[in-house]
C-alpha positions as CSV (number, residue, x, y, z in Angstrom):
1,X,-11.6,-18.5,54.2
2,X,-12.5,-14.8,55.0
3,X,-9.7,-12.4,55.5
4,X,-10.9,-11.5,59.0
5,X,-10.4,-15.2,60.1
6,X,-7.0,-15.4,58.5
7,X,-5.9,-12.2,60.4
8,X,-7.2,-13.7,63.7
9,X,-5.3,-17.0,63.1
10,X,-2.2,-15.0,62.2
11,X,-2.6,-12.8,65.3
12,X,-2.8,-15.9,67.6
13,X,0.2,-17.5,66.0
14,X,2.2,-14.3,66.4
15,X,1.1,-14.0,70.0
16,X,2.3,-17.5,70.8
17,X,5.7,-16.9,69.2
18,X,6.1,-13.6,71.0
19,X,5.3,-15.0,74.4
20,X,7.7,-17.9,73.7
21,X,10.4,-15.3,72.9
22,X,9.7,-13.4,76.1
23,X,9.8,-16.5,78.2
24,X,13.1,-17.6,76.6
25,X,14.6,-14.1,77.1
26,X,13.5,-14.1,80.7
27,X,14.9,-17.5,81.4
28,X,18.2,-16.9,79.7
29,X,18.5,-13.3,80.6
30,X,18.9,-12.3,76.9
31,X,17.8,-8.8,76.0
32,X,17.5,-9.6,72.3
33,X,14.7,-12.2,72.9
34,X,13.0,-9.8,75.3
35,X,13.1,-7.0,72.7
36,X,11.9,-9.3,69.9
37,X,9.1,-10.7,72.1
38,X,8.0,-7.1,73.1
39,X,8.0,-6.0,69.5
40,X,6.0,-9.0,68.5
41,X,3.4,-8.3,71.2
42,X,3.2,-4.7,70.0
43,X,2.6,-6.1,66.4
44,X,-0.1,-8.4,67.8
45,X,-1.8,-5.4,69.5
46,X,-1.7,-3.4,66.3
47,X,-3.0,-6.3,64.3
48,X,-5.9,-6.8,66.8
49,X,-6.7,-3.1,66.5
50,X,-6.9,-3.5,62.7
51,X,-9.2,-6.5,63.0
52,X,-11.4,-4.6,65.4
53,X,-11.6,-1.6,63.0
54,X,-12.5,-3.9,60.1
55,X,-15.1,-5.6,62.2
56,X,-16.7,-2.2,62.9
57,X,-16.8,-1.3,59.2
58,X,-14.2,1.5,59.3
59,X,-11.6,1.6,56.6
């Protein structure tokens, strides 16, 4: 399986876990879950940016 597809699958999995953490934090009012979910979504954004750069041929 190509690396680009592996990165996209990993990015989707991270996004799902991050949204679940944000939802849990919002429902329970727990700041730790909100922080972890926010950091996870930031990581997903950076990973998506890396995939887009790789797709354009930049290194």
